[in-house]
N, C-alpha and C positions, 0 to 999 in steps of 0.2 A: 796510725796509719802507715804502711810501709810505701816506699817508693814505687813499688810495683803495683799496689793498691790503688795510688794515685793516677798512675799512668794508665790503670785500666779501667777508670771511671766512666770513660768515655763509652765503653761498652754497653752500659746500661742504658745510654741515649740513644744508640745506634736504631736507625729505621729498619735495617735488616732483621731484627730479633722478631721471633715469631713462626709461624707455621710456613710462611713463605721462604724462609731462610735458604732452604734448599736450591734455590735458583742460582744464588752465588756460588754454588760450586758445582763442578762436573759430576753427571750421573755416574753410577758404578757400571752401567752398560755402556755400550758403544753409543756416541752422540755424532751424528751426520754434523757437517760443517754450517748448514742452514740452521740446524737444531740448536747450535752453540751459538751462533750469531743472535738468534731471536732470545735464548735465555739470558744472554749477556746484555742484551739491549732492555729488556724488563729488569735485570739487575742494577743496570747503571741508571735506569730512569727513579729507582728507588734512592739509590744514592745521590742523585742530583738535589732532593730536597732534604738530605739527611743534615742534622746539625752538628754532626761529628765527623762529617766526612775527612776533613782534614788530618785529625788525629788518628783515624783509622788508617788513612793512605801512609802516613809516616811510620805508623806500627808496622805495617806490611812491609814497607822497604826496610826499616831498621832489622826486623828477623827474617828478612828475605824469603817471604811467604810465596811459595813455589805454585800455589793453587788457588783458583777463584776471583772473584770480583771484590777487590777490597779499596775504598775509597773512591770508587766510581773508575777503576782502572782495572784490567786483566793482568795476567802473568807477564805479556811480552811488552805493554805499556810499563808496568813496574819495572823491569828489567833495562827499558830504555831511559828511564829517569836516573836508575843507578848508573849506568854507562855515561850518561851526561855529567853527572855529578862528580863522577871520578876523572873527568875530563879528558 
């Protein structure tokens, strides 16, 4: 098994897998601020009980994922972590 395969095994256990996964990313059409906030709250509630939340977050930070909810955090929240770590 390659290092990449081992690193991505967490994805198989992710609570966001399945038909509801679309709520983790912005829709193709315009999304009002209140709609975005509601979608993010729903996505983050799924993340809250996810057994692989931390590896998911670390993956998103490592690859600088610019979209969606990963590890319970949105784009801005992840950028803030990156900035803090950079010191």
